[in-house]
PyMOL Python script that loads the backbone (N, CA, C, O; Angstrom):
from pymol import cmd

cmd.read_pdbstr("""\
ATOM      1  N   UNK A   1       0.561   5.708   9.777  1.00  0.00           N
ATOM      2  CA  UNK A   1       1.761   5.478  10.545  1.00  0.00           C
ATOM      3  C   UNK A   1       2.947   5.402   9.588  1.00  0.00           C
ATOM      4  O   UNK A   1       2.858   4.750   8.547  1.00  0.00           O
ATOM      5  N   UNK A   2       4.026   6.043   9.917  1.00  0.00           N
ATOM      6  CA  UNK A   2       5.212   5.995   9.068  1.00  0.00           C
ATOM      7  C   UNK A   2       6.035   4.753   9.374  1.00  0.00           C
ATOM      8  O   UNK A   2       5.972   4.211  10.477  1.00  0.00           O
ATOM      9  N   UNK A   3       6.808   4.306   8.387  1.00  0.00           N
ATOM     10  CA  UNK A   3       7.644   3.127   8.561  1.00  0.00           C
ATOM     11  C   UNK A   3       8.213   2.661   7.234  1.00  0.00           C
ATOM     12  O   UNK A   3       8.120   3.357   6.223  1.00  0.00           O
ATOM     13  N   UNK A   4       8.804   1.473   7.254  1.00  0.00           N
ATOM     14  CA  UNK A   4       9.415   0.891   6.060  1.00  0.00           C
ATOM     15  C   UNK A   4       8.445  -0.061   5.367  1.00  0.00           C
ATOM     16  O   UNK A   4       7.748  -0.837   6.021  1.00  0.00           O
ATOM     17  N   UNK A   5       8.407   0.004   4.040  1.00  0.00           N
ATOM     18  CA  UNK A   5       7.596  -0.941   3.276  1.00  0.00           C
ATOM     19  C   UNK A   5       8.245  -2.318   3.406  1.00  0.00           C
ATOM     20  O   UNK A   5       9.379  -2.516   2.970  1.00  0.00           O
ATOM     21  N   UNK A   6       7.531  -3.260   4.000  1.00  0.00           N
ATOM     22  CA  UNK A   6       8.027  -4.619   4.230  1.00  0.00           C
ATOM     23  C   UNK A   6       7.597  -5.561   3.114  1.00  0.00           C
ATOM     24  O   UNK A   6       8.323  -6.495   2.774  1.00  0.00           O
ATOM     25  N   UNK A   7       6.405  -5.317   2.537  1.00  0.00           N
ATOM     26  CA  UNK A   7       5.870  -6.187   1.485  1.00  0.00           C
ATOM     27  C   UNK A   7       4.852  -5.406   0.662  1.00  0.00           C
ATOM     28  O   UNK A   7       4.052  -4.644   1.206  1.00  0.00           O
ATOM     29  N   UNK A   8       4.890  -5.602  -0.648  1.00  0.00           N
ATOM     30  CA  UNK A   8       3.898  -5.011  -1.557  1.00  0.00           C
ATOM     31  C   UNK A   8       3.106  -6.168  -2.146  1.00  0.00           C
ATOM     32  O   UNK A   8       3.681  -7.062  -2.767  1.00  0.00           O
ATOM     33  N   UNK A   9       1.800  -6.159  -1.958  1.00  0.00           N
ATOM     34  CA  UNK A   9       0.963  -7.296  -2.324  1.00  0.00           C
ATOM     35  C   UNK A   9       0.178  -7.100  -3.618  1.00  0.00           C
ATOM     36  O   UNK A   9      -0.557  -7.995  -4.035  1.00  0.00           O
ATOM     37  N   UNK A  10       0.326  -5.942  -4.256  1.00  0.00           N
ATOM     38  CA  UNK A  10      -0.399  -5.669  -5.504  1.00  0.00           C
ATOM     39  C   UNK A  10       0.570  -5.097  -6.535  1.00  0.00           C
ATOM     40  O   UNK A  10       1.673  -4.664  -6.202  1.00  0.00           O
ATOM     41  N   UNK A  11       0.136  -5.103  -7.787  1.00  0.00           N
ATOM     42  CA  UNK A  11       0.908  -4.525  -8.892  1.00  0.00           C
ATOM     43  C   UNK A  11      -0.063  -3.761  -9.784  1.00  0.00           C
ATOM     44  O   UNK A  11      -1.279  -3.845  -9.609  1.00  0.00           O
ATOM     45  N   UNK A  12       0.478  -3.023 -10.734  1.00  0.00           N
ATOM     46  CA  UNK A  12      -0.387  -2.318 -11.675  1.00  0.00           C
ATOM     47  C   UNK A  12      -1.296  -3.335 -12.363  1.00  0.00           C
ATOM     48  O   UNK A  12      -0.840  -4.392 -12.800  1.00  0.00           O
ATOM     49  N   UNK A  13      -2.567  -3.011 -12.454  1.00  0.00           N
ATOM     50  CA  UNK A  13      -3.542  -3.898 -13.067  1.00  0.00           C
ATOM     51  C   UNK A  13      -4.325  -4.740 -12.070  1.00  0.00           C
ATOM     52  O   UNK A  13      -5.325  -5.357 -12.436  1.00  0.00           O
ATOM     53  N   UNK A  14      -3.886  -4.774 -10.813  1.00  0.00           N
ATOM     54  CA  UNK A  14      -4.596  -5.547  -9.791  1.00  0.00           C
ATOM     55  C   UNK A  14      -5.928  -4.881  -9.478  1.00  0.00           C
ATOM     56  O   UNK A  14      -5.988  -3.669  -9.272  1.00  0.00           O
ATOM     57  N   UNK A  15      -7.004  -5.680  -9.443  1.00  0.00           N
ATOM     58  CA  UNK A  15      -8.328  -5.168  -9.095  1.00  0.00           C
ATOM     59  C   UNK A  15      -8.521  -5.325  -7.591  1.00  0.00           C
ATOM     60  O   UNK A  15      -8.280  -6.394  -7.030  1.00  0.00           O
ATOM     61  N   UNK A  16      -8.962  -4.241  -6.944  1.00  0.00           N
ATOM     62  CA  UNK A  16      -9.121  -4.213  -5.494  1.00  0.00           C
ATOM     63  C   UNK A  16     -10.537  -3.879  -5.084  1.00  0.00           C
ATOM     64  O   UNK A  16     -11.281  -3.211  -5.802  1.00  0.00           O
ATOM     65  N   UNK A  17     -10.885  -4.366  -3.902  1.00  0.00           N
ATOM     66  CA  UNK A  17     -12.102  -3.948  -3.227  1.00  0.00           C
ATOM     67  C   UNK A  17     -11.672  -3.148  -2.003  1.00  0.00           C
ATOM     68  O   UNK A  17     -10.573  -3.347  -1.486  1.00  0.00           O
ATOM     69  N   UNK A  18     -12.509  -2.267  -1.549  1.00  0.00           N
ATOM     70  CA  UNK A  18     -12.217  -1.515  -0.334  1.00  0.00           C
ATOM     71  C   UNK A  18     -11.949  -2.495   0.802  1.00  0.00           C
ATOM     72  O   UNK A  18     -12.735  -3.412   1.035  1.00  0.00           O
ATOM     73  N   UNK A  19     -10.841  -2.299   1.505  1.00  0.00           N
ATOM     74  CA  UNK A  19     -10.486  -3.161   2.619  1.00  0.00           C
ATOM     75  C   UNK A  19      -9.468  -4.232   2.294  1.00  0.00           C
ATOM     76  O   UNK A  19      -8.953  -4.883   3.202  1.00  0.00           O
ATOM     77  N   UNK A  20      -9.158  -4.434   0.997  1.00  0.00           N
ATOM     78  CA  UNK A  20      -8.126  -5.404   0.614  1.00  0.00           C
ATOM     79  C   UNK A  20      -6.763  -4.923   1.114  1.00  0.00           C
ATOM     80  O   UNK A  20      -6.475  -3.727   1.068  1.00  0.00           O
ATOM     81  N   UNK A  21      -5.935  -5.834   1.583  1.00  0.00           N
ATOM     82  CA  UNK A  21      -4.574  -5.490   2.022  1.00  0.00           C
ATOM     83  C   UNK A  21      -3.702  -5.301   0.789  1.00  0.00           C
ATOM     84  O   UNK A  21      -3.634  -6.180  -0.070  1.00  0.00           O
ATOM     85  N   UNK A  22      -3.029  -4.139   0.704  1.00  0.00           N
ATOM     86  CA  UNK A  22      -2.212  -3.818  -0.462  1.00  0.00           C
ATOM     87  C   UNK A  22      -0.719  -3.822  -0.146  1.00  0.00           C
ATOM     88  O   UNK A  22       0.105  -4.006  -1.042  1.00  0.00           O
ATOM     89  N   UNK A  23      -0.373  -3.620   1.114  1.00  0.00           N
ATOM     90  CA  UNK A  23       1.043  -3.578   1.509  1.00  0.00           C
ATOM     91  C   UNK A  23       1.154  -3.825   3.003  1.00  0.00           C
ATOM     92  O   UNK A  23       0.169  -3.780   3.740  1.00  0.00           O
ATOM     93  N   UNK A  24       2.397  -4.088   3.431  1.00  0.00           N
ATOM     94  CA  UNK A  24       2.690  -4.252   4.850  1.00  0.00           C
ATOM     95  C   UNK A  24       3.804  -3.270   5.194  1.00  0.00           C
ATOM     96  O   UNK A  24       4.830  -3.220   4.516  1.00  0.00           O
ATOM     97  N   UNK A  25       3.593  -2.486   6.257  1.00  0.00           N
ATOM     98  CA  UNK A  25       4.581  -1.515   6.718  1.00  0.00           C
ATOM     99  C   UNK A  25       5.119  -1.963   8.066  1.00  0.00           C
ATOM    100  O   UNK A  25       4.358  -2.377   8.941  1.00  0.00           O
ATOM    101  N   UNK A  26       6.440  -1.878   8.231  1.00  0.00           N
ATOM    102  CA  UNK A  26       7.070  -2.178   9.513  1.00  0.00           C
ATOM    103  C   UNK A  26       7.327  -0.866  10.241  1.00  0.00           C
ATOM    104  O   UNK A  26       8.035   0.011   9.746  1.00  0.00           O
ATOM    105  N   UNK A  27       6.738  -0.752  11.424  1.00  0.00           N
ATOM    106  CA  UNK A  27       6.904   0.451  12.225  1.00  0.00           C
ATOM    107  C   UNK A  27       7.037   0.049  13.689  1.00  0.00           C
ATOM    108  O   UNK A  27       6.197  -0.679  14.218  1.00  0.00           O
ATOM    109  N   UNK A  28       8.079   0.519  14.332  1.00  0.00           N
ATOM    110  CA  UNK A  28       8.321   0.213  15.742  1.00  0.00           C
ATOM    111  C   UNK A  28       8.306  -1.295  15.995  1.00  0.00           C
ATOM    112  O   UNK A  28       7.736  -1.767  16.979  1.00  0.00           O
ATOM    113  N   UNK A  29       8.951  -2.050  15.077  1.00  0.00           N
ATOM    114  CA  UNK A  29       9.089  -3.509  15.139  1.00  0.00           C
ATOM    115  C   UNK A  29       7.756  -4.255  15.025  1.00  0.00           C
ATOM    116  O   UNK A  29       7.679  -5.438  15.357  1.00  0.00           O
ATOM    117  N   UNK A  30       6.708  -3.572  14.556  1.00  0.00           N
ATOM    118  CA  UNK A  30       5.408  -4.205  14.320  1.00  0.00           C
ATOM    119  C   UNK A  30       5.136  -4.190  12.820  1.00  0.00           C
ATOM    120  O   UNK A  30       5.541  -3.263  12.119  1.00  0.00           O
ATOM    121  N   UNK A  31       4.449  -5.221  12.332  1.00  0.00           N
ATOM    122  CA  UNK A  31       4.023  -5.271  10.935  1.00  0.00           C
ATOM    123  C   UNK A  31       2.564  -4.851  10.867  1.00  0.00           C
ATOM    124  O   UNK A  31       1.713  -5.415  11.555  1.00  0.00           O
ATOM    125  N   UNK A  32       2.281  -3.858  10.034  1.00  0.00           N
ATOM    126  CA  UNK A  32       0.941  -3.277   9.946  1.00  0.00           C
ATOM    127  C   UNK A  32       0.422  -3.426   8.530  1.00  0.00           C
ATOM    128  O   UNK A  32       1.069  -2.988   7.579  1.00  0.00           O
ATOM    129  N   UNK A  33      -0.761  -4.051   8.384  1.00  0.00           N
ATOM    130  CA  UNK A  33      -1.403  -4.187   7.079  1.00  0.00           C
ATOM    131  C   UNK A  33      -1.943  -2.838   6.633  1.00  0.00           C
ATOM    132  O   UNK A  33      -2.617  -2.148   7.397  1.00  0.00           O
ATOM    133  N   UNK A  34      -1.646  -2.467   5.398  1.00  0.00           N
ATOM    134  CA  UNK A  34      -2.202  -1.260   4.796  1.00  0.00           C
ATOM    135  C   UNK A  34      -3.314  -1.711   3.863  1.00  0.00           C
ATOM    136  O   UNK A  34      -3.093  -2.524   2.965  1.00  0.00           O
ATOM    137  N   UNK A  35      -4.518  -1.174   4.085  1.00  0.00           N
ATOM    138  CA  UNK A  35      -5.694  -1.605   3.325  1.00  0.00           C
ATOM    139  C   UNK A  35      -6.145  -0.531   2.341  1.00  0.00           C
ATOM    140  O   UNK A  35      -5.983   0.665   2.582  1.00  0.00           O
ATOM    141  N   UNK A  36      -6.706  -0.980   1.244  1.00  0.00           N
ATOM    142  CA  UNK A  36      -7.252  -0.076   0.244  1.00  0.00           C
ATOM    143  C   UNK A  36      -8.459   0.657   0.833  1.00  0.00           C
ATOM    144  O   UNK A  36      -9.293   0.059   1.513  1.00  0.00           O
ATOM    145  N   UNK A  37      -8.535   1.940   0.564  1.00  0.00           N
ATOM    146  CA  UNK A  37      -9.667   2.736   1.035  1.00  0.00           C
ATOM    147  C   UNK A  37     -10.772   2.819  -0.010  1.00  0.00           C
ATOM    148  O   UNK A  37     -11.832   3.388   0.251  1.00  0.00           O
ATOM    149  N   UNK A  38     -10.530   2.250  -1.200  1.00  0.00           N
ATOM    150  CA  UNK A  38     -11.511   2.353  -2.285  1.00  0.00           C
ATOM    151  C   UNK A  38     -11.474   1.090  -3.139  1.00  0.00           C
ATOM    152  O   UNK A  38     -10.570   0.262  -3.024  1.00  0.00           O
ATOM    153  N   UNK A  39     -12.480   0.969  -3.996  1.00  0.00           N
ATOM    154  CA  UNK A  39     -12.545  -0.120  -4.961  1.00  0.00           C
ATOM    155  C   UNK A  39     -12.050   0.401  -6.305  1.00  0.00           C
ATOM    156  O   UNK A  39     -12.363   1.531  -6.681  1.00  0.00           O
ATOM    157  N   UNK A  40     -11.287  -0.402  -7.029  1.00  0.00           N
ATOM    158  CA  UNK A  40     -10.798   0.005  -8.343  1.00  0.00           C
ATOM    159  C   UNK A  40      -9.635  -0.842  -8.792  1.00  0.00           C
ATOM    160  O   UNK A  40      -9.346  -1.882  -8.199  1.00  0.00           O
ATOM    161  N   UNK A  41      -8.964  -0.397  -9.844  1.00  0.00           N
ATOM    162  CA  UNK A  41      -7.813  -1.085 -10.417  1.00  0.00           C
ATOM    163  C   UNK A  41      -6.573  -0.238 -10.163  1.00  0.00           C
ATOM    164  O   UNK A  41      -6.588   0.974 -10.374  1.00  0.00           O
ATOM    165  N   UNK A  42      -5.502  -0.878  -9.710  1.00  0.00           N
ATOM    166  CA  UNK A  42      -4.252  -0.170  -9.444  1.00  0.00           C
ATOM    167  C   UNK A  42      -3.671   0.316 -10.776  1.00  0.00           C
ATOM    168  O   UNK A  42      -3.433  -0.480 -11.685  1.00  0.00           O
ATOM    169  N   UNK A  43      -3.446   1.625 -10.880  1.00  0.00           N
ATOM    170  CA  UNK A  43      -2.869   2.193 -12.099  1.00  0.00           C
ATOM    171  C   UNK A  43      -1.417   2.590 -11.907  1.00  0.00           C
ATOM    172  O   UNK A  43      -0.676   2.726 -12.879  1.00  0.00           O
ATOM    173  N   UNK A  44      -1.000   2.781 -10.643  1.00  0.00           N
ATOM    174  CA  UNK A  44       0.382   3.177 -10.388  1.00  0.00           C
ATOM    175  C   UNK A  44       0.776   2.773  -8.973  1.00  0.00           C
ATOM    176  O   UNK A  44       0.008   2.952  -8.028  1.00  0.00           O
ATOM    177  N   UNK A  45       1.979   2.227  -8.840  1.00  0.00           N
ATOM    178  CA  UNK A  45       2.557   1.888  -7.535  1.00  0.00           C
ATOM    179  C   UNK A  45       3.594   2.963  -7.231  1.00  0.00           C
ATOM    180  O   UNK A  45       4.567   3.116  -7.969  1.00  0.00           O
ATOM    181  N   UNK A  46       3.387   3.711  -6.142  1.00  0.00           N
ATOM    182  CA  UNK A  46       4.254   4.840  -5.801  1.00  0.00           C
ATOM    183  C   UNK A  46       5.237   4.521  -4.678  1.00  0.00           C
ATOM    184  O   UNK A  46       5.760   5.439  -4.046  1.00  0.00           O
ATOM    185  N   UNK A  47       5.497   3.246  -4.416  1.00  0.00           N
ATOM    186  CA  UNK A  47       6.413   2.874  -3.336  1.00  0.00           C
ATOM    187  C   UNK A  47       7.233   1.661  -3.759  1.00  0.00           C
ATOM    188  O   UNK A  47       6.903   0.975  -4.726  1.00  0.00           O
ATOM    189  N   UNK A  48       8.310   1.411  -3.013  1.00  0.00           N
ATOM    190  CA  UNK A  48       9.194   0.279  -3.282  1.00  0.00           C
ATOM    191  C   UNK A  48       9.505  -0.418  -1.967  1.00  0.00           C
ATOM    192  O   UNK A  48       9.376   0.177  -0.897  1.00  0.00           O
ATOM    193  N   UNK A  49       9.916  -1.683  -2.047  1.00  0.00           N
ATOM    194  CA  UNK A  49      10.330  -2.418  -0.858  1.00  0.00           C
ATOM    195  C   UNK A  49      11.455  -1.673  -0.151  1.00  0.00           C
ATOM    196  O   UNK A  49      12.339  -1.103  -0.791  1.00  0.00           O
ATOM    197  N   UNK A  50      11.409  -1.685   1.176  1.00  0.00           N
ATOM    198  CA  UNK A  50      12.429  -1.064   2.035  1.00  0.00           C
ATOM    199  C   UNK A  50      12.411   0.463   1.993  1.00  0.00           C
ATOM    200  O   UNK A  50      13.284   1.099   2.583  1.00  0.00           O
ATOM    201  N   UNK A  51      11.434   1.068   1.307  1.00  0.00           N
ATOM    202  CA  UNK A  51      11.323   2.527   1.269  1.00  0.00           C
ATOM    203  C   UNK A  51      10.655   3.015   2.549  1.00  0.00           C
ATOM    204  O   UNK A  51       9.700   2.398   3.020  1.00  0.00           O
ATOM    205  N   UNK A  52      11.145   4.117   3.117  1.00  0.00           N
ATOM    206  CA  UNK A  52      10.512   4.724   4.279  1.00  0.00           C
ATOM    207  C   UNK A  52       9.375   5.606   3.782  1.00  0.00           C
ATOM    208  O   UNK A  52       9.579   6.473   2.933  1.00  0.00           O
ATOM    209  N   UNK A  53       8.183   5.382   4.314  1.00  0.00           N
ATOM    210  CA  UNK A  53       7.009   6.154   3.902  1.00  0.00           C
ATOM    211  C   UNK A  53       6.414   6.872   5.113  1.00  0.00           C
ATOM    212  O   UNK A  53       6.568   6.436   6.254  1.00  0.00           O
ATOM    213  N   UNK A  54       5.737   7.971   4.838  1.00  0.00           N
ATOM    214  CA  UNK A  54       5.126   8.794   5.877  1.00  0.00           C
ATOM    215  C   UNK A  54       3.619   8.563   5.939  1.00  0.00           C
ATOM    216  O   UNK A  54       3.004   8.164   4.950  1.00  0.00           O
ATOM    217  N   UNK A  55       3.044   8.810   7.077  1.00  0.00           N
ATOM    218  CA  UNK A  55       1.595   8.736   7.226  1.00  0.00           C
ATOM    219  C   UNK A  55       0.940   9.710   6.254  1.00  0.00           C
ATOM    220  O   UNK A  55       1.345  10.868   6.157  1.00  0.00           O
ATOM    221  N   UNK A  56      -0.067   9.235   5.538  1.00  0.00           N
ATOM    222  CA  UNK A  56      -0.787  10.071   4.580  1.00  0.00           C
ATOM    223  C   UNK A  56      -0.204  10.063   3.174  1.00  0.00           C
ATOM    224  O   UNK A  56      -0.815  10.607   2.253  1.00  0.00           O
ATOM    225  N   UNK A  57       0.960   9.460   2.992  1.00  0.00           N
ATOM    226  CA  UNK A  57       1.586   9.385   1.668  1.00  0.00           C
ATOM    227  C   UNK A  57       0.769   8.460   0.761  1.00  0.00           C
ATOM    228  O   UNK A  57       0.311   7.407   1.203  1.00  0.00           O
ATOM    229  N   UNK A  58       0.586   8.848  -0.497  1.00  0.00           N
ATOM    230  CA  UNK A  58      -0.150   8.020  -1.459  1.00  0.00           C
ATOM    231  C   UNK A  58       0.786   6.931  -1.968  1.00  0.00           C
ATOM    232  O   UNK A  58       1.775   7.214  -2.645  1.00  0.00           O
ATOM    233  N   UNK A  59       0.463   5.674  -1.635  1.00  0.00           N
ATOM    234  CA  UNK A  59       1.305   4.543  -2.019  1.00  0.00           C
ATOM    235  C   UNK A  59       0.876   3.927  -3.345  1.00  0.00           C
ATOM    236  O   UNK A  59       1.708   3.411  -4.091  1.00  0.00           O
ATOM    237  N   UNK A  60      -0.429   3.981  -3.640  1.00  0.00           N
ATOM    238  CA  UNK A  60      -0.986   3.387  -4.864  1.00  0.00           C
ATOM    239  C   UNK A  60      -2.040   4.322  -5.428  1.00  0.00           C
ATOM    240  O   UNK A  60      -2.741   5.007  -4.684  1.00  0.00           O
ATOM    241  N   UNK A  61      -2.145   4.345  -6.753  1.00  0.00           N
ATOM    242  CA  UNK A  61      -3.199   5.113  -7.402  1.00  0.00           C
ATOM    243  C   UNK A  61      -4.179   4.134  -8.021  1.00  0.00           C
ATOM    244  O   UNK A  61      -3.783   3.127  -8.610  1.00  0.00           O
ATOM    245  N   UNK A  62      -5.478   4.443  -7.880  1.00  0.00           N
ATOM    246  CA  UNK A  62      -6.544   3.565  -8.384  1.00  0.00           C
ATOM    247  C   UNK A  62      -7.403   4.301  -9.403  1.00  0.00           C
ATOM    248  O   UNK A  62      -7.510   5.527  -9.403  1.00  0.00           O
ATOM    249  N   UNK A  63      -8.010   3.496 -10.273  1.00  0.00           N
ATOM    250  CA  UNK A  63      -8.974   3.998 -11.252  1.00  0.00           C
ATOM    251  C   UNK A  63     -10.218   3.121 -11.132  1.00  0.00           C
ATOM    252  O   UNK A  63     -10.119   1.907 -10.954  1.00  0.00           O
ATOM    253  N   UNK A  64     -11.388   3.749 -11.233  1.00  0.00           N
ATOM    254  CA  UNK A  64     -12.642   2.979 -11.140  1.00  0.00           C
ATOM    255  C   UNK A  64     -12.800   2.016 -12.266  1.00  0.00           C
ATOM    256  O   UNK A  64     -13.798   1.299 -12.329  1.00  0.00           O
TER     257      UNK A  64
END
""", "prot")
cmd.dss("prot")
cmd.show_as("cartoon", "prot")
cmd.util.cbc("prot")
cmd.orient("prot")
């Protein structure tokens, strides 16, 4: 779902498990948790607060 980045909950170096919430997107006045689809360590954050993002856009890069 596309919308504005409302909150970023991870930074580079954060270790994640599949299903961890990494960000919150505001779309149509609703707040939607964005969850990690994989386990790994965040190597790059590709989004910023208040940035408009599209469905399917890569917001974070992970390394095993």
